[in-house]
ZALUM-230607 format. One record per residue: x, y, z of N, C-alpha, C in turn; residue in three letters. Coordinates in steps of 0.1 Angstrom, whole numbers, padded with zeros to 4 digits, always signed. Each point is the difference from the previous one (the first is absolute). Example, Ala and Ser with C-alpha at 12.3 -4.5 7.8 and 13.67 -1.06 7.14 Angstrom:
BEGIN
+0132-0057+0078-0009+0012+0000+0009+0012+0000ALA
-0004+0011-0007+0009+0011+0000-0008+0011+0008SER
REM end
This chain:
BEGIN
+0151-0318-0411+0007-0009+0003+0013-0001-0013UNK
+0012-0008+0005+0008-0004-0009+0003-0012-0008UNK
-0003+0007-0015+0005-0009-0012+0008-0011+0006UNK
-0003-0016+0000+0011-0011+0000+0007-0003-0013UNK
+0006+0008-0004+0006+0000-0015+0011-0010+0001UNK
+0010+0004+0006+0013-0007+0003+0003-0002+0012UNK
+0006-0012+0005+0010-0004+0010+0006+0010+0011UNK
-0003-0003+0010+0004+0008+0011+0006+0000+0013UNK
-0001-0014-0001+0007-0002+0009+0009-0018-0003UNK
+0005-0006+0008+0008-0011-0003-0008-0010-0004UNK
-0013+0000+0012-0012-0013-0006-0002+0002-0013UNK
-0007+0015-0006-0006+0001-0011+0009-0003-0012UNK
+0015+0002+0006+0009-0003-0015+0009-0015-0001UNK
-0007-0007+0013+0002-0016-0005-0004-0004-0008UNK
-0013-0002-0011-0006+0000-0010+0014+0000-0012UNK
+0003+0011-0004+0004+0002-0008+0019-0007+0001UNK
+0005-0004+0015+0012+0000+0000+0004-0018+0004UNK
-0012+0000+0002-0003-0021+0002+0007-0007-0010UNK
+0000+0005-0011+0006-0004-0010+0012-0004-0003UNK
+0010+0010+0005+0011+0003-0002+0006-0011+0014UNK
+0012-0004-0002+0009-0004+0009+0005+0010+0014UNK
+0005-0005+0008+0000+0008+0017+0017+0008-0005UNK
+0006-0010-0009+0013+0008-0004-0004+0009-0009UNK
-0011+0003-0008-0001+0011-0011-0009+0012+0010UNK
-0009-0008+0013-0009+0011+0003+0009+0013+0013UNK
+0009-0011+0002+0010+0006+0012+0008+0009-0014UNK
+0006+0000-0009+0010+0010-0009-0009+0013-0003UNK
-0014-0008-0001-0011+0012-0008-0004+0008+0016UNK
-0001+0001+0012-0005+0004+0013+0012+0010+0003UNK
+0012-0008+0000+0011+0008+0006+0006+0014-0009UNK
-0008+0001-0014+0008+0010-0007-0011+0008+0004UNK
-0015+0004+0006-0005+0003+0009-0001+0007+0014UNK
+0011+0011-0001+0000+0006+0015-0011-0004+0010UNK
-0009+0009-0006-0015+0002+0008-0006-0014+0001UNK
+0003-0009-0004-0008-0016-0004-0002-0002+0017UNK
-0008-0005+0007-0011-0001-0006-0016+0011+0000UNK
+0006+0008+0004-0006+0014+0005-0011+0004-0014UNK
-0011+0005+0001-0012+0002-0013+0009+0006-0015UNK
+0009+0011+0007+0007+0009-0012+0011-0013-0006UNK
+0011-0011+0008+0003-0010-0004-0010-0009-0010UNK
-0007-0002+0003-0011-0008-0008+0000+0010-0006UNK
-0006+0007-0005-0010+0008-0011+0015+0004-0007UNK
+0012+0001+0004+0015+0003-0010+0002-0014-0007UNK
-0005-0012+0004+0003-0012-0006-0008-0002-0014UNK
-0016+0004+0007-0014-0007-0012+0008+0014-0006UNK
+0004+0016-0002+0001+0006-0014+0009-0009-0003UNK
+0012+0003+0005+0009-0004-0010-0004-0018-0008UNK
-0004-0008+0007-0002-0008-0008-0010-0001-0010UNK
-0010+0013+0000-0012+0001-0009+0012+0011-0012UNK
+0003+0007+0006+0005+0011-0011+0011+0001+0000UNK
+0011+0003+0008+0018+0003-0002+0003-0014-0005UNK
-0002-0013+0005+0009-0008-0004-0004-0002-0018UNK
-0012+0001-0002-0001+0000-0016+0000+0004-0005UNK
-0001+0013+0003+0006+0012-0011+0016+0000-0001UNK
+0008-0001+0010+0013-0003-0001+0004-0012-0010UNK
-0007-0009+0002+0000-0012-0011-0001+0007-0014UNK
-0014+0003-0004+0002+0006-0012+0008+0006-0003UNK
+0002+0015+0007+0010+0006-0006+0016-0006-0004UNK
+0003-0012+0009+0009-0004-0005+0000-0010-0008UNK
-0011-0001-0003-0002-0013-0016+0000+0011-0012UNK
-0010+0009+0001-0003+0010-0007+0019+0011-0003UNK
+0004+0000+0008+0014+0010-0001+0009-0009-0007UNK
-0003-0009-0004+0011-0012-0010-0006+0008-0016UNK
-0013+0003-0002-0001+0001-0014-0005+0012-0005UNK
+0000+0010+0011-0005+0013-0003+0004+0010+0012UNK
+0003+0012-0004+0005+0011+0010-0016+0004+0009UNK
+0005-0004+0019-0007-0003+0004+0002+0010+0012UNK
-0010+0007+0006-0004+0007+0012-0002+0000+0011UNK
+0001-0004+0012-0008-0004+0010+0006+0012+0014UNK
-0017+0005+0004+0000+0006+0005-0011-0002+0015UNK
+0002+0003+0013-0008-0002+0009-0006+0010+0009UNK
-0013+0002+0000-0005+0010+0010+0000-0001+0013UNK
+0010+0008+0009-0001-0002+0011-0006+0013+0011UNK
-0007+0013-0009-0003+0011+0006-0013-0007+0011UNK
-0001+0002+0007-0014+0001+0011-0001+0013+0005UNK
-0012+0002+0007-0006+0014+0011-0002-0006+0012UNK
-0001+0016+0011+0001-0006+0011-0013-0005+0003UNK
-0010+0007-0009-0016-0007+0002-0002-0019-0005UNK
+0009-0005-0007-0001-0009-0009+0008-0012+0019UNK
+0012+0010+0000+0006-0006+0015-0008-0004+0012UNK
-0006+0007+0001-0011+0003+0013-0009-0013-0002UNK
-0005-0003-0009-0011-0010+0000+0006-0013-0008UNK
+0012+0002+0003+0008-0012+0002+0005-0007-0016UNK
+0002+0007-0008+0005+0003-0016+0011+0003-0001UNK
+0007-0008-0010+0013+0003-0008-0001+0004-0013UNK
+0009+0004-0007-0003+0000-0012-0006-0018-0009UNK
-0008+0003-0007-0008-0013+0000-0002+0002-0017UNK
-0006-0012-0004-0001-0006-0015-0011+0015-0002UNK
-0001+0004-0015-0005+0014-0004+0000+0013+0009UNK
+0003+0001+0005+0002+0013+0008+0010+0011-0008UNK
+0007-0006-0012+0006+0008-0005-0013+0007-0016UNK
-0014-0007+0004-0005+0003-0015-0005+0015+0003UNK
+0000+0005+0009-0007+0015+0003+0013+0011-0008UNK
+0014-0008+0007+0010+0008-0009+0004-0002-0013UNK
-0003-0014-0001+0000+0001-0018-0010+0008-0013UNK
-0011+0001+0009-0015+0005-0010-0002+0013+0004UNK
+0007+0007+0010-0004+0014+0003-0014-0003+0007UNK
-0002-0007+0009-0010+0001+0003-0001+0000+0018UNK
+0007+0015+0005+0004-0001+0011-0013+0007+0007UNK
-0009+0008-0012-0008+0009+0006-0015-0013+0005UNK
+0002-0012-0009-0011-0005+0005-0006-0004+0016UNK
-0009-0004+0004-0002-0006+0012+0011-0009+0004UNK
+0004-0012-0009+0012-0004+0007+0012+0001-0001UNK
+0002+0012-0010+0014+0009-0002+0003+0006+0013UNK
-0014+0008+0008+0004+0004+0011+0001-0005+0011UNK
-0010-0013+0000+0007-0005+0013+0017-0008+0002UNK
+0002-0005-0009+0014+0003-0005+0009+0007+0007UNK
-0005+0011-0002+0010+0012+0007-0001+0004+0013UNK
-0007-0005+0006-0004+0004+0013+0013-0002+0010UNK
+0003+0011+0003+0014+0002+0010+0006+0002-0009UNK
+0002+0005-0014+0014-0004-0006+0004+0012-0010UNK
+0011+0002+0000+0006+0012-0003-0005+0004-0016UNK
-0012+0009-0005-0006+0000-0009+0012+0005-0013UNK
+0009+0009+0004+0008+0005-0010+0009-0011-0008UNK
+0004-0011+0014+0006-0016-0003-0006-0006-0010UNK
-0015-0001+0003-0010-0009-0006-0002+0003-0019UNK
+0001+0012-0002-0001+0008-0013+0010+0002-0005UNK
+0013-0002+0003+0015-0002-0008-0001-0015+0001UNK
-0004-0006+0008+0001-0018-0004-0002-0001-0008UNK
-0017+0002-0002-0008-0005-0011+0004+0010-0011UNK
+0003+0013-0003+0011+0003-0012+0007-0011-0005UNK
+0011-0006+0010+0010-0008+0000-0004-0012-0005UNK
-0009-0006+0005-0006-0013-0006-0008+0000-0012UNK
-0005+0015-0002-0008+0000-0012+0012-0001-0010UNK
+0008+0006-0002+0011+0007-0009+0007-0017-0003UNK
+0006-0004+0012+0006-0015-0004-0009-0010-0011UNK
-0015+0002+0005-0010-0009-0009-0005+0003-0011UNK
+0001+0015-0005+0002+0007-0009+0009-0004-0011UNK
+0012+0002+0008+0017-0002-0011-0002-0013-0006UNK
-0005-0012+0014+0000-0013-0009-0010-0005-0008UNK
-0009+0006+0002-0007-0003-0007+0001+0005-0014UNK
+0005+0016-0005+0006+0005-0010+0013-0008-0007UNK
+0009-0004+0013+0014-0004-0007+0003-0013+0002UNK
-0006-0007+0007+0005-0011+0007+0012+0002+0015UNK
+0000+0014+0000+0011-0002+0012-0007+0013+0008UNK
-0001-0001+0019-0006+0008+0004+0007+0014+0003UNK
+0010+0003-0002+0010+0011+0002-0004+0010-0011UNK
-0004+0010+0007-0003+0011-0010+0012+0006-0004UNK
+0007+0000+0007+0014+0006-0010+0015-0012+0005UNK
+0010+0001-0005+0009-0008-0001+0011+0002+0014UNK
-0004+0010+0010+0008+0003+0011-0008-0011+0013UNK
-0012-0004-0005-0005-0011+0010+0008-0010+0006UNK
-0002-0005+0010+0008-0011+0005-0005-0013+0000UNK
-0014-0003-0005-0008-0010-0002+0007-0005-0012UNK
+0007-0016+0000+0006-0005-0011-0011-0012+0001UNK
+0007-0008-0015-0013-0013+0002+0005-0007+0007UNK
-0012-0007+0004+0004-0012+0010+0005-0012-0006UNK
+0007-0006+0007+0006-0015-0008+0004-0006+0019UNK
+0000-0011-0004-0001-0012+0012+0015+0005+0009UNK
+0010+0003-0009+0012+0002+0013-0004+0011+0010UNK
-0007+0009-0005-0001+0013+0006-0015+0003+0008UNK
-0008-0004-0008-0013+0001+0001-0004+0015+0008UNK
+0003+0009-0012+0000+0014+0004-0013+0001+0000UNK
-0006+0010+0010-0016+0000+0004+0004+0014+0005UNK
-0009+0009-0005-0006+0013+0003-0011+0000+0010UNK
+0005+0009+0014-0009-0005+0009-0008+0016-0002UNK
-0010+0001+0000-0008+0010+0003-0007+0004+0013UNK
+0005+0009+0008-0003+0004+0016+0002+0013+0000UNK
+0000+0001+0015-0002+0014+0003+0016+0006-0006UNK
+0011-0006-0002+0011+0007-0014-0001-0014-0007UNK
+0003+0000-0016+0003-0012-0009+0012+0000+0006UNK
+0003-0013-0003+0015-0004-0003+0001-0014-0009UNK
+0012-0005-0002+0005-0013-0005+0004-0007+0009UNK
-0007-0014-0003+0006-0009+0013+0002-0014-0010UNK
+0010-0003+0004+0007-0017-0007-0003-0008+0008UNK
-0006-0010-0011-0007-0008+0010-0005-0004+0015UNK
-0011+0010-0001-0006+0002+0011-0004-0011+0009UNK
+0000-0004+0011-0009-0008+0006+0007-0013-0004UNK
+0013-0003-0003+0008-0010-0001+0000-0012+0005UNK
-0002+0004+0014-0001-0012+0008-0009-0007+0003UNK
-0012+0011-0004-0014-0008-0001-0003-0008-0013UNK
+0003+0006-0008+0003-0009-0012+0006-0014+0001UNK
+0014-0001+0005+0005-0013-0001-0009-0008+0009UNK
-0010+0006+0006-0005-0014+0016-0010-0005-0008UNK
-0001+0008-0012-0017-0006-0009+0007-0008-0006UNK
+0013-0001-0006+0003-0012-0008-0007-0017+0006UNK
+0001-0003-0015-0011-0014+0004-0012+0000+0009UNK
-0010+0013+0000-0008+0002+0008-0009+0003-0006UNK
-0012-0003+0005-0013+0003-0012-0010-0006+0013UNK
-0006+0016+0005-0012-0004+0007-0014+0000-0003UNK
+0000+0005-0014-0012+0000-0005-0006-0013-0014UNK
REM end
């Protein structure tokens, strides 16, 4: 039996959105092409719980100290088969090098094992460099520049890593003045 941890239907989402105006609801829902499908609703919940608060925190922090933002988008065929994409905490086996544990093996089902190991090394190197120096780049050649409100420089860890400036900008704008929690 599925755990009913988060809303998956419009009806289940209503308690979260009823306190915002119809105009703000329209603003929010129109930013999600998959809404009102299950995936669209999960994307709204994910952004409301994780993405938007993280961006707001990074925006505030970046005016006080060098700040670096990343997003872990990698997922495997096995995770997609059970209806999951990249999700909260998925990067932990990569960060801690626990890919040989039961959980680590599960996230690798139907995945390119060579890329998984390479990605784990890249994530670990970034975290180690940040812990040692305050900068996640292991050398000056990397393109991961500090985050700021103007560019919102974000390193995307995925099948191949890349830098995105202000990823999901339209969705972030849709959250202006909206709080469903």
